[in-house]
GULO-578453 format. One record per residue (C-alpha): y, z, x; residue number from 1. Coordinates in steps of 0.001 Angstrom, whole numbers, plus 500000, padded with zeros to 6 digits. Each point is the difference from the previous one (the first is absolute). Example, Ala and Ser with C-alpha at 12.3 -4.5 7.8 and 13.67 -1.06 7.14 Angstrom:
2
       y       z       x    i
  495500  507800  512300    1
  503440  499340  501370    2
END
This chain:
57
       y       z       x    i
  701469  402396  278518    1
  499676  500659  503724    2
  498345  503379  499439    3
  497434  498448  497643    4
  499272  497198  502457    5
  501322  497235  497756    6
  502850  498907  502258    7
  499163  498374  503322    8
  502390  498697  502629    9
  498753  498116  503020   10
  501532  497371  502243   11
  502993  499391  497727   12
  498022  499796  496770   13
  500158  502392  497072   14
  496742  499965  498043   15
  499236  501622  496682   16
  496350  499276  499164   17
  500353  500850  496315   18
  501648  497466  497649   19
  501247  502673  497573   20
  501631  501965  502827   21
  501522  496778  501373   22
  501651  499405  496609   23
  501282  503592  499959   24
  501368  499583  503538   25
  501775  496769  499005   26
  501426  501764  496937   27
  501172  502924  502144   28
  501820  497620  502353   29
  502155  498912  497055   30
  501020  503594  499180   31
  503359  501222  501273   32
  498590  502948  502034   33
  497890  497553  502031   34
  502848  497567  500742   35
  499946  500885  503691   36
  496330  498970  500256   37
  500409  496708  498158   38
  503180  499213  501955   39
  498177  500640  503274   40
  497205  497626  498993   41
  502488  497389  498730   42
  502193  500050  503093   43
  496987  499933  502318   44
  498760  496882  498220   45
  503385  498318  500584   46
  500052  500825  503709   47
  498262  498255  502851   48
  497131  502465  500083   49
  498041  501379  497090   50
  499377  503653  500655   51
  498401  500584  496622   52
  497984  497509  497981   53
  498497  500764  496629   54
  496992  497943  499101   55
  497750  500090  496982   56
  496312  500496  500673   57
END
């Protein structure tokens, strides 16, 4: 998604400007091979600082 320009990260926010790709990204986070990504996002959200925020556009 980065190569195609669909994945943007700026100032602690992850942005995917395409709703279909956002759904695919959310689905991928639930897959076992992507556990490390979803765990990183989950644990960051439980900490004092949010290093990565996913918001729907």
